[in-house]
Each structure stands twice: as structure tokens, then as C-alpha cells.
Phi, psi and omega in degrees: 000319180297321179295321178296315178298318179300316179297317179295323179292322182286314192233002182285162173293162185308313178298320178294320179297316180296318178295317179297319177298321176298319178293320178299315178300313180300315180296320177293326177291317187270326185234050188307312183296321180287326183285338178304327179295343183256003182301318181297333179277318187275322188302312180301320179293313179299315180299314181297314183290316184286342179260003181284112182289342180277349181276155178292000000 
């Protein structure tokens, strides 16, 4: 599931990206301990996408 969300965040259209970001947030809120194991996978992608000035 985390890989699917990562893919949508990286290459999805803007609405899909926003929904995927919402799901990542929700999972971290609800399953914090389990999601910590995925930080190394998600953080570089989140950082790259959220710091991209050309993105909406």
C-alpha cells in the first residue's frame, strides 16, 4: 500500500497526488508506530514533491 501511495505521489495527476498525500497523513495519524518503518521509503519522495516550485 505504501508503494502505491508513493507512486501516486511521484507520478500521479494533481488530484491523485493530493488524495495520496491525504492517505499518507491519515496512516501516520492512525498507525503511527507501523508507519515509522516506512519513513525511509516515503520521506525522500514527500520532500522532493513538496519542495518542487513548479508543482501546484
